[in-house]
N, C-alpha and C positions, 0 to 999 in steps of 0.2 A: 091305603097303607096297611091298615089292620087286616084287610082281606088278603093282601099279599103275604104278610107275616104268617097268617094262619095256614096258607097254602104250602109253606116251606116245612120241611121235616125239622125236628128239634135241633139237630146239629147246625143246620143252615140258619135257623131262626136265632140261635144263640150267638152265632158269629155276627149277624147283622145288628142285633141289639147291642152287643158289646162294642162294636165299631162305632155305631151311632152315638151311644152314650159316652164313649171315650172322647169323641170329637166335640160333643156337646159340652162336656165338663171342662175340656181343654179350652174351648172358646169362652166359656163362662169365666174361667180364671183370667184369660187375656183381657176381656172386655170390661172387667171391673175397673181397670185403670182409666178407661176413657171417660167414665163418669166422675172420677175424683181427681182429674188433672189439676183443677184449680185448688183443691184442698191440699194436695201434695206440694204444689208450688208455694202455697202460703205457709205450710208447716216447715218447709226447708228454706224459706225466705228467698225465693227465686221466681222467675217468670214461667208462664205456661209453655212458652217456646222451648225453654231449657228442659222442662220435664218431659216434653214430647220426645226427647232423646231416649227416654226409657222405651218408648214404642219402637224407635229405630233400632235400639240394641236388641230387643226381643226378636224383631223380624230379621235382623241381620245375622243373628246366631242360629236361626232355624235350619239353614242348610247343614250346619255342623251336626245337629241332632238327626236330621234326615239321613245323612251319610252314616253316622255311627250306628244308630238304631236300625237303619235299613240293612247294613251289612250284617249286623247281629241277627236280624230276622231271616236273612237269606242263609245264614250259617246254622243257627240254633233253632229256628222256628218262629212263627209269627206270635203264637200265644204267649210264651214266656217273656218275649221281648216287650210285648204290649203291657203286660203286668208291671214289669220293672219301670217302664216309661211313665205309666200313670202314677205310680208311687212317687217317682222323682219330681214330676211337675207339681204334684199336690203339696209335697213338703216345701218346695221352693216358693210356692204361692203363699203358704202360711208364714214363712220366714220374711216375705216382703212386708207383711204387716208389722213386723218387729224392727224394721230398719231404723237405726238411730240417726242416720244422716243421709244426705242425698247420694253420696258416693257409694255407700253400702247398698242403698236402694237400687241404684243403677247396676251394680254388680249382680245383685240377686235377679234383676229382670233380664240381664244377659244370660245367666245360668238357666232361668226359666225358659228362655228362648230355645236353648239347646234341647231341653226336654220336650217342649211343645213341638219342635221341628220333627221329632221322631214319631209322634202319634199318628198323624194322618196317613203317611205312607204305609206303615205297618198295619194299621186297622183296615185301610181300604184293600190292601192285598189279601188279608185274612178273609174279609167278606166276599170279595170278587172271585176268589179262588174256591170258595165253598158253595156258592149259590149256582142254580141252573143258568146256563148261558142266556136263555130267553128272558130272564128277569133282571139282567144287569142294568138296563136303563132305569127301571123303576127303583131298584135298590140303590143305584147311584144317586138318584134324587133324594132318597131317604137319608143316605149317609151324609150328603153334603148339607142337608138341612140341619144337621147337628150343629153347624157353625152359627146360623141365626137362632137356633134353639138355645144355644149357650148365651148368645147376646140377649135373647129374650129373658132368660133366667137372671142374667146380670141386671137387666132393666127392672124386672119385677123386684129383685132384692134391693136395688137402689131405691126404688119407689117406696117399698114397704118398710125397710129396715135401716136405711142409712141414718135416719134421725136418732136411732137408738145405738147404732154400732160405730158410726164415724168411719173414716176411710180405712183406718187400721183394721177394724173389725170386719169390714168388707173383704179384705184380703184373707183374713183368718178363716172365714167361711169357705174359702177356696181349698181348704184341706179335705173337704168332704168327698171329692172324687176318689180318694184313696179307697173308699168302701167298694168301688166298682171291681176292685181286684178280687174280692170274694165271689162275685158273680161269675167272673171269667174263670176262676179256678174251678167252680162247681158246674158251670153250664156250657162252657165253650171248649170245643175240640180243636186240635191242630188242623191247619189248612190241608185238605186232601191233595191239592196240587203239590204242596211242599213235601208231603209224605210220599207221593208217587215218584218224586224225583230224588228222594233221599238216597237210594242205592245206586243211582245212575249219574248223579250230578257231578260234574267236573268243576273244580275251582279255577275258572278261567280268568278271574281277576277283574276288578272294576275298570281299570284303564283300558284293558283289551276289549271289554264289552262296549264301553263308550266309544272307543275308536271305531269299532266295527259298525256301530249305529250312530255315528256322529251327526249325520243330517237329521235323523229322527230326534235325537236328544236336543240339538240346537233349536229345532222347531218347537219342541215341548217347552224349553226354557223361555223362548220368545213369547209363546202363547201364555205361559203362566206369569210372565212379567206383566203383560197387559191385563190379565185377570186380577192380579194382586193390586195393581194400580187402581183398577176399577172398584174393587171391593173396599180397599182401605181408603181410597179417595172419596168414597161416598158414605163411609161409616165412621172412621176414627175421630174426626173432628166435628161431626154433626152435632153431638151434644154440646160441645164448646160453642159452636155457632149459635145454637138455640139459647144458651145461657148468656153469652156475652153480647151478641148482636141484637137479639130480641128480648133479652132480660127476662126469660121465662123462669118460673120457679122450678124447684127440684121436682115437684110432683108433675108439672106440665111436661118437663123434659122426659121424665120417666114414662109417662103415658104415651108420648109421641114415639119413643123408642119401642115400646111394646107394640104399637100399631105397625111400625115399619118392619119389625121382625116377624110379625104374623104374615105380612106380605112376602117377606123373604122365604119363609117356610113353604107357603103355597106355591110360589114361583119355582122353587127347587123341585118340589114334587111333580108339578105339571111338566116342566121342560125335561126333567130326567126321564119320565115315562115317555114323553113325546119323542125323545131321541132314539128310543128303541124302534120307532116306526119310520121316522124320516131321516135318521142318521145323526151322528154326533155333531158334525160341523154345521149342518143346516140348522139344528136346534140352537146352537151357540150363536149363529149369525142372526137369527130372528130375535133372540133375547137381547143381544147387544144393540141392535138397531132400535128396539123398543125404548131403550133408555133415553135416546136423544130428544124426542118430543116431550119427555117428562121433566127435563132439566129446569125450564122456567118456573114451573109450579114448585118443584122440590127446593130450589135455591132462592127464589124470589117471591114465593107465595106470601100473601098478606094475612097474618093472623095464624094462630095455632091450628085451626081446622084445615086450612088450605095447605099448610106445611105438612101436616100429618098425612093428608091425601097424597101430596107429592112424594113424601118419603115412602109411603106404602107402595106406590106404583114404581118408584125407583128401585127399591129393594126386591120387589116382585121380579123385575127384569134382570137386575144384577145377579141375584142368587138363582134366578131361573137359568141363566147361562152357566153358573157354577154347578148346578145340579147335574150337569153332563160330565163334569170333570173326573170323578172317580172311575167311571166306566171307561172314559176316553183314554186317560193316561195308563190305566192298567192294560187295556187292549193294545196300546202302542208299545208296551214294555217288552224287552227281551225276556224270555221264559225264566232263565236262571237268575235274573236280577229284579224280579218283580217286587221284592221287599224294598229295594233300594231305588230303582230307576224312577218310578212315579213320584215318590216323596222327595227325592233329591232334585228332580227337575222343578217340581212345585216350589221347593224352598229356595232354590237358586233364583227363581222368579221373584220370590218374596224378598230376597236380598237386594235384587236390583230395584225393587219398588220400596225398599225399607225407609228411604228418606222422605216418603210421601207426606207424613204428618208434619215434619219439620219444614218441608217445602211449602205446603199449603199455609202453615202458620206464618211463615216468612212473607208469602205473597199477601196474606191478609194484613199483616202489620205494615207492609210497605204501602198499602192502600187504605190507611187509616182505620184498620180493624175490620175491613170488609171481607168477612169469611165467605159470603155468598159468591163473590167474584172468584175466589180461589177454588171453591168447591166446583162451581160450574165449569171453569176452564179445564180442570183436570178431568172431570167426568166426560166432557164432550170429546176431548182429544183421545183418551184411552178407549172409549167406547167405539169410536171410528176405527182405531188401530186394531182392536179385537175383531171387529167385523171383517177387516181386510185379511187378517191372519186366518180367520175361519174360512173365507172364500178360497184362499190359495193354499190351504193346509192339506194335511193327510189324515186318514183315519183307518182303523182296522176293526170296523164294526162287526161284532159277532165272532171274532177269531176264537178258535178253541184253545183252552189252557191244557196243561200237561195231564191232569188227572182224567180229563174227558177222553184223551187219546189213549192213555195207558190202560185205563179201567172204565170203558164206556158204560158198563152195566152198574156202576156204583150209583145208588139212588141219590147220594148227596151231591153228585156232580152232573147227573144226566141233564141234557138240555136239548 
């Protein structure tokens, strides 16, 4: 990772770092909630299943943000749109810690979802359009590991500071990502592909573009629905599973979360780079299939050590598959809508998978609080579905972006 970053020129390196940190800090803000679901439920005198609706609202609102911020990025540029988005989700995270009641808390998490939905697509487009074509797979893995990196930061914060801060203080720490805007302003340049199209771009309209590429868009949505069911189905309620079914302490849950997020980071880096050699779909297929034999240890392991091993292996495979996604979706995207298409497809998939936490909590409650059964069932079904979509899907591995065609001698985009 460090060797790759050193090989990039400063403008490329800045775009990758900003996009990675944006997604890391966005995920950090999101995953704080999964560690404090029980606390929020007790504070507002309700059940965990009710509070999981906050996760549902956040995920369900993300397509709105992907569309709004994506269209803004395609019209006004990736850089300024990314800065506005980061400021917005940071402020909403802080406000969540001040919520006086459950209704206000849910409204704030809904608004946070809009802001969160805009970050991934805009950041991924900025990075993918800036780097050399031959580095897309490796950079894709780096970008997507921002998600487990954010989860890891949330786990470390929960492990180290929860006792001093409480659940409200955890959310207030989520305002810190706003500082990233200063780095973007100083170190990040606009996407060369966006600039190359600035004088030639025709405003064809979202509906017209999606109609012209309907098959590709529907495939991307189906793929991202499976991806989001797999990631949220193996992550969001895992801390609750460890707390309620195994009665592990806060420190034990935090340590296990740290372990499995290290696995997630390593998997994303490995499979992202691997996809540059063997293709995007094949890398996704291998990672998806690897999750299946891990399910018994991950869901039914005896004791914290076995569960930590299972969780490490599960997230290594799950986020390994995800490490391919930034490159894959950006390569599938129509040129004029790269700020919108990848993020919108991603977040529509999130919307379709947004009921996952409530679904799994409901299955667990219907089975006497057996979260292991709910986790294992969802993981097995969606991993198999993702493998099938990878086998029969499409890809555009290595396709040129606009700046490489218009200005092939530009060192920032040569590949």
